[in-house]
C-alpha positions as CSV (number, residue, x, y, z in Angstrom):
1,M,170.4,114.1,147.2
2,G,169.6,117.7,146.3
3,A,168.1,120.8,147.9
4,R,165.8,123.4,146.4
5,I,166.4,126.9,147.7
6,Q,164.1,129.7,146.5
7,M,166.1,132.4,144.5
8,I,165.3,135.8,143.2
9,D,166.2,136.1,139.5
10,S,167.9,139.2,138.2
11,D,164.8,140.5,136.4
12,E,162.9,140.5,139.7
13,A,165.7,142.0,141.9
14,E,165.3,145.3,143.6
15,G,167.5,147.6,145.7
16,K,170.8,146.2,147.0
17,L,170.2,142.8,145.4
18,K,169.7,144.5,142.0
19,D,172.9,146.5,142.5
20,L,174.8,143.2,143.2
21,Y,173.3,141.5,140.2
22,D,174.1,144.4,138.0
23,K,177.8,144.0,138.8
24,F,177.6,140.5,137.1
25,N,175.4,141.7,134.2
26,G,172.6,139.4,135.4
27,K,174.9,136.3,135.0
28,M,175.4,135.4,138.6
29,A,176.1,131.7,139.3
30,N,173.5,129.7,141.3
31,I,176.0,129.1,144.1
32,L,175.8,132.8,144.7
33,K,172.1,133.3,143.9
34,V,171.1,131.1,146.8
35,H,171.8,134.2,148.9
36,S,169.3,136.3,146.9
37,L,166.8,136.4,149.8
38,N,169.5,138.0,152.0
39,P,171.6,140.5,149.9
40,K,173.9,141.2,152.9
41,S,174.8,137.5,152.9
42,L,175.4,137.6,149.2
43,E,177.7,140.5,149.6
44,A,179.6,138.7,152.3
45,H,179.9,135.5,150.1
46,L,181.2,137.6,147.2
47,E,184.0,139.0,149.5
48,Y,184.7,135.5,150.8
49,Y,184.9,134.1,147.2
50,K,187.3,136.9,146.1
51,V,189.7,136.0,149.0
52,I,189.5,132.3,148.4
53,M,189.8,132.3,144.7
54,F,191.9,135.4,144.0
55,G,193.8,136.1,147.2
56,K,197.4,135.3,147.9
57,S,197.8,131.6,148.4
58,P,200.3,128.8,148.0
59,L,197.8,127.1,145.7
60,S,197.5,128.3,142.1
61,R,194.2,129.6,140.7
62,S,193.8,126.5,138.6
63,V,194.3,124.2,141.6
64,R,191.7,126.2,143.5
65,E,189.3,125.9,140.6
66,M,189.9,122.1,140.4
67,I,189.2,121.7,144.2
68,A,186.0,123.7,143.8
69,T,184.9,121.5,140.9
70,V,185.7,118.2,142.7
71,V,183.8,119.4,145.8
72,S,180.8,120.4,143.6
73,V,180.8,117.0,141.9
74,E,181.0,115.2,145.3
75,N,178.1,117.3,146.6
76,E,176.1,116.6,143.4
77,C,175.9,120.3,142.6
78,F,174.7,120.7,139.0
79,Y,175.6,124.3,138.1
């Protein structure tokens, strides 16, 4: 099972979306690019991601990355 969500590539981005892409040197992961039609949503997801992956937690960074990887595999996400 998979879904296809329209995304705006970095070379087509304008305004706020372009600014957000520029922070990643045009190398934003597809999990984030799915928000490209709504830059405000992308910005919120980036903040959420920073808290989840880099914020204070009883889980180490490597454990959090492993959880994210396992969830992606289970969801058949290929990115």
